[in-house]
C-alpha positions as CSV (number, residue, x, y, z in Angstrom):
1,M,-22.8,43.1,33.7
2,I,-19.6,41.8,32.1
3,K,-19.5,42.0,28.4
4,I,-17.8,39.2,26.5
5,P,-16.3,40.2,23.1
6,L,-18.3,38.6,20.3
7,Q,-15.2,37.0,18.8
8,N,-14.3,35.3,22.1
9,L,-17.9,34.2,22.6
10,T,-18.1,32.7,19.1
11,S,-14.7,30.9,19.7
12,C,-16.1,29.5,23.0
13,V,-19.2,28.2,21.3
14,I,-17.2,26.5,18.5
15,N,-14.8,24.9,21.0
16,R,-17.7,23.7,23.0
17,K,-19.3,22.1,20.0
18,L,-16.1,20.5,18.9
19,L,-15.6,19.1,22.5
20,I,-19.2,17.6,22.4
21,I,-18.7,16.1,19.0
22,S,-15.3,14.6,20.0
23,F,-16.9,13.2,23.2
24,L,-19.8,11.6,21.3
25,L,-17.4,10.0,18.8
26,L,-15.2,8.7,21.5
27,S,-18.1,7.4,23.5
28,G,-19.5,5.6,20.5
29,H,-16.1,3.9,19.9
30,M,-15.8,3.0,23.6
31,F,-19.3,1.7,23.7
32,A,-18.7,-0.5,20.7
33,H,-15.6,-2.1,22.2
34,G,-17.2,-2.1,25.7
35,D,-20.2,-4.1,24.4
36,L,-17.8,-6.7,22.9
37,T,-15.9,-6.8,26.2
38,L,-19.1,-7.5,28.1
39,R,-20.1,-10.2,25.7
40,I,-16.6,-11.8,26.0
41,I,-17.0,-11.7,29.8
42,K,-20.5,-13.3,29.6
43,K,-19.2,-16.0,27.2
44,T,-16.3,-16.7,29.5
45,Q,-18.7,-17.3,32.3
46,E,-20.6,-19.7,30.1
47,I,-17.4,-21.5,29.3
48,S,-16.6,-21.9,33.0
49,Q,-19.9,-23.7,33.5
50,N,-19.4,-25.8,30.3
51,P,-15.7,-26.1,29.7
52,D,-16.0,-28.9,27.2
53,N,-18.5,-27.1,24.9
54,F,-16.6,-26.4,21.6
55,E,-19.3,-24.1,20.3
56,L,-18.8,-21.7,23.2
57,Y,-15.0,-21.5,22.5
58,F,-15.8,-20.9,18.8
59,Q,-18.3,-18.1,19.7
60,R,-15.8,-16.4,22.1
61,G,-13.1,-16.7,19.5
62,F,-15.1,-14.7,17.0
63,L,-15.8,-12.1,19.7
64,Y,-12.0,-11.9,20.3
65,Q,-11.5,-11.6,16.6
66,Q,-13.9,-8.7,16.4
67,H,-12.2,-7.1,19.3
68,I,-8.9,-7.3,17.4
69,E,-7.3,-9.8,19.8
70,Y,-6.2,-12.2,17.2
71,N,-3.9,-14.4,19.5
72,K,-6.8,-15.0,21.9
73,A,-9.2,-15.7,19.0
74,L,-6.8,-18.3,17.5
75,E,-6.4,-20.0,20.9
76,D,-10.1,-20.3,21.3
77,Y,-10.5,-21.6,17.7
78,L,-7.9,-24.2,18.2
79,K,-9.4,-25.2,21.6
80,S,-12.8,-25.6,19.9
81,K,-11.1,-27.8,17.3
82,S,-9.4,-29.9,19.9
83,L,-12.8,-30.5,21.6
84,G,-14.2,-31.9,18.4
85,N,-15.5,-29.0,16.4
86,T,-15.5,-30.2,12.8
87,N,-17.6,-27.5,11.3
88,K,-15.9,-26.1,8.2
89,E,-16.7,-22.5,9.3
90,L,-14.1,-23.0,12.1
91,Q,-11.4,-23.8,9.5
92,Y,-12.3,-20.6,7.6
93,R,-12.1,-18.5,10.8
94,I,-8.7,-20.0,11.6
95,A,-7.5,-19.0,8.1
96,E,-9.1,-15.5,8.4
97,V,-7.6,-14.7,11.9
98,N,-4.1,-15.9,10.7
99,Y,-4.5,-13.5,7.7
100,L,-5.6,-10.6,10.0
101,A,-2.6,-11.4,12.3
102,E,-0.3,-11.2,9.2
103,D,0.7,-14.9,9.7
104,Y,0.3,-15.6,6.0
105,S,2.1,-18.9,5.9
106,N,-0.3,-20.5,8.4
107,A,-3.2,-18.6,6.8
108,S,-2.4,-20.3,3.5
109,T,-2.3,-23.7,5.1
110,S,-5.6,-23.2,6.8
111,I,-7.5,-21.8,3.7
112,L,-6.2,-24.7,1.6
113,T,-7.6,-27.1,4.2
114,Y,-11.0,-25.3,4.1
115,L,-11.0,-25.4,0.3
116,E,-10.6,-29.1,0.4
117,L,-13.9,-29.2,2.1
118,D,-15.6,-26.6,-0.1
119,S,-13.7,-25.8,-3.3
120,V,-16.3,-23.4,-4.8
121,D,-16.8,-21.1,-1.8
122,V,-16.3,-17.6,-3.3
123,R,-15.6,-16.0,0.1
124,A,-12.8,-18.6,0.7
125,K,-11.3,-18.1,-2.8
126,K,-11.2,-14.4,-2.2
127,L,-9.3,-14.9,1.1
128,E,-7.0,-17.4,-0.7
129,A,-6.3,-14.7,-3.3
130,Q,-5.6,-12.1,-0.7
131,I,-3.2,-14.5,1.2
132,L,-1.4,-15.4,-1.9
133,F,-1.0,-11.7,-2.8
134,K,0.7,-11.1,0.6
135,L,3.0,-14.1,-0.1
136,E,3.8,-12.5,-3.5
137,A,2.5,-15.5,-5.4
138,Y,0.8,-13.1,-7.8
139,Q,0.0,-15.6,-10.6
140,K,-1.9,-17.9,-8.2
141,S,-3.5,-14.9,-6.5
142,L,-4.7,-13.7,-9.9
143,E,-6.2,-17.1,-10.8
144,A,-8.0,-17.3,-7.4
145,Y,-9.4,-13.7,-7.8
146,S,-10.5,-14.3,-11.4
147,Y,-12.7,-17.1,-10.0
148,V,-14.1,-14.7,-7.5
149,M,-14.9,-12.0,-10.0
150,N,-16.6,-14.6,-12.3
151,N,-18.7,-16.1,-9.6
152,M,-19.4,-13.3,-7.0
153,I,-23.0,-12.2,-7.0
154,D,-22.7,-8.8,-5.2
155,V,-19.5,-7.2,-6.6
156,R,-18.4,-4.1,-4.7
157,P,-16.0,-1.3,-6.0
158,E,-13.3,-2.4,-3.6
159,D,-13.4,-5.9,-5.1
160,V,-12.8,-4.5,-8.5
161,L,-9.9,-2.3,-7.3
162,E,-8.3,-5.2,-5.5
163,Y,-8.6,-7.4,-8.6
164,A,-7.0,-4.7,-10.8
165,E,-4.2,-4.3,-8.3
166,I,-3.4,-8.0,-8.5
167,I,-3.5,-7.9,-12.3
168,L,-0.7,-5.2,-12.2
169,A,1.2,-7.0,-9.5
170,E,1.4,-10.1,-11.7
171,N,2.5,-8.0,-14.7
172,N,3.2,-4.3,-14.0
173,E,2.8,-3.5,-17.7
174,N,-0.7,-5.1,-18.1
175,Y,-2.7,-1.9,-18.0
176,R,-5.0,-3.3,-20.6
177,G,-6.0,-6.1,-18.2
178,A,-6.4,-3.7,-15.3
179,L,-8.5,-1.3,-17.4
180,N,-10.6,-4.1,-18.7
181,A,-11.3,-5.1,-15.0
182,I,-12.3,-1.5,-14.2
183,E,-14.6,-1.3,-17.2
184,A,-16.2,-4.6,-16.3
185,G,-16.6,-3.3,-12.7
186,L,-18.3,-0.1,-14.0
187,N,-20.8,-2.3,-15.9
188,Q,-21.5,-4.3,-12.8
189,V,-21.7,-1.6,-10.0
190,G,-22.6,1.4,-12.0
191,P,-21.0,3.7,-14.6
192,N,-20.7,6.7,-12.2
193,T,-18.8,4.9,-9.4
194,L,-16.3,7.5,-8.4
195,S,-13.6,5.3,-7.1
196,L,-13.5,3.2,-10.3
197,Q,-13.6,6.3,-12.6
198,L,-10.7,7.8,-10.6
199,K,-8.7,4.6,-10.8
200,K,-9.4,4.5,-14.6
201,L,-7.9,7.9,-14.9
202,D,-4.8,6.9,-12.9
203,Y,-4.2,3.9,-15.1
204,L,-4.7,5.8,-18.3
205,K,-2.1,8.4,-17.2
206,E,0.3,5.8,-15.9
207,S,0.1,3.9,-19.2
208,N,0.7,7.1,-21.1
209,Q,-2.6,6.9,-23.0
210,I,-2.8,10.7,-23.3
211,E,-5.9,11.1,-25.5
212,K,-8.0,8.6,-23.5
213,A,-6.8,10.3,-20.3
214,L,-8.0,13.6,-21.6
215,E,-11.4,12.0,-22.5
216,Q,-11.5,10.8,-18.9
217,Y,-10.9,14.3,-17.6
218,N,-13.8,15.4,-19.9
219,Y,-16.0,12.8,-18.2
220,F,-15.4,14.4,-14.8
221,I,-15.9,17.9,-16.2
222,L,-19.3,16.9,-17.7
223,E,-20.5,14.8,-14.7
224,Y,-19.6,17.1,-11.8
225,K,-21.0,20.6,-11.0
226,R,-17.7,22.0,-9.6
227,K,-16.0,22.0,-13.0
228,E,-13.4,24.6,-12.1
229,F,-11.3,22.0,-10.3
230,W,-11.5,19.5,-13.1
231,Y,-10.6,22.1,-15.7
232,Y,-7.5,22.9,-13.7
233,K,-6.6,19.3,-13.2
234,K,-6.9,18.7,-17.0
235,A,-4.8,21.8,-17.6
236,A,-2.1,20.6,-15.2
237,Y,-2.0,17.2,-17.0
238,L,-1.8,19.0,-20.4
239,A,1.1,21.1,-19.2
240,K,2.8,17.9,-17.9
241,V,2.6,16.2,-21.3
242,N,4.0,19.4,-22.9
243,R,0.8,20.8,-24.5
244,P,0.9,24.4,-23.0
245,E,-1.5,26.0,-25.5
246,E,-4.3,23.5,-24.7
247,A,-3.4,23.8,-21.1
248,N,-4.1,27.5,-21.2
249,I,-7.4,27.0,-22.9
250,S,-8.4,24.7,-20.0
251,L,-7.2,27.3,-17.5
252,K,-9.4,29.9,-19.1
253,L,-12.3,27.6,-18.8
254,A,-11.4,27.0,-15.2
255,T,-11.4,30.8,-14.6
256,S,-14.7,31.2,-16.4
257,A,-16.2,28.5,-14.2
258,L,-14.9,30.3,-11.1
259,E,-16.5,33.6,-12.2
260,Q,-19.9,31.8,-12.5
261,L,-19.7,30.6,-8.9
262,D,-22.1,32.0,-6.3
263,S,-20.5,34.8,-4.3
264,R,-20.5,32.7,-1.1
265,F,-18.1,30.3,-2.7
266,K,-15.6,32.8,-4.1
267,N,-14.0,33.7,-0.8
268,M,-13.5,30.1,0.3
269,N,-9.8,29.2,0.9
270,S,-10.0,26.3,-1.6
271,I,-11.1,28.7,-4.3
272,I,-8.5,31.4,-3.5
273,K,-5.8,28.7,-3.6
274,L,-7.2,27.4,-6.9
275,K,-7.0,30.9,-8.4
276,D,-3.4,31.2,-7.3
277,R,-2.6,27.8,-8.9
278,I,-4.2,28.9,-12.2
279,T,-2.2,32.1,-12.3
280,R,1.1,30.3,-11.6
281,L,0.4,27.5,-14.1
282,E,-0.6,30.0,-16.8
283,S,2.6,31.9,-16.2
284,L,4.7,28.7,-16.6
285,N,2.8,27.8,-19.8
286,N,3.4,31.2,-21.3
287,Q,7.1,30.8,-20.7
288,K,7.0,27.6,-22.9
289,L,5.2,29.3,-25.8
């Protein structure tokens, strides 16, 4: 009987598992696109039997759009239009596919045509704002997105982040406006929305609001169990703003939090690296004192 070293056997098992996971992920991706391909083929067969049916071209165009074949999608949308499709949804799709294809000029023309048909459509106003942003028409983009934020029923964190980005694009010093947008977003989607709280911290630091930034670090320290990382981040920020004594206090708290960790965590690479960073930062701070 041949004996395989335990280390080699473990490596083989891990590699096999990774191979299976990779295959499943790839298969899922291929299946998703394969399903679209089959639906496109089926729709093409329907079109060959009914070549003057504008609804079929519209439906295939959307399938092409989902398949990230924007040129073919646009061809089908325009064909549908030429055959008499006057549904306003077609005009929206034309604008959307032009935007996705990065043809922002034609996207702008198309969305304006749509908005002439439905000037209060929040989805269309959002697309208009996104197109205007790409065209660097920041003031108009901000006006359009303000309408979206005031009328959207189901606001998502990414909407808030996009709105704040446009506010700063229009005026790169308007951190008050960007932070107000983040605060309003937190009220709408929940006070502990991580992406918004992280962006709030970024904006406070970028606008040199040191005390408020430190309060924001304290928020993360209080809210999250793994406090050692946030104590270190706070210490690094304190060192950056030339407050080495306070930075060292935060480093000591980080070390204390590390000592309280379960033994199974203490030998993790991330923890070992954190300990090294703490030591190095403490040394640098002591040189300043």
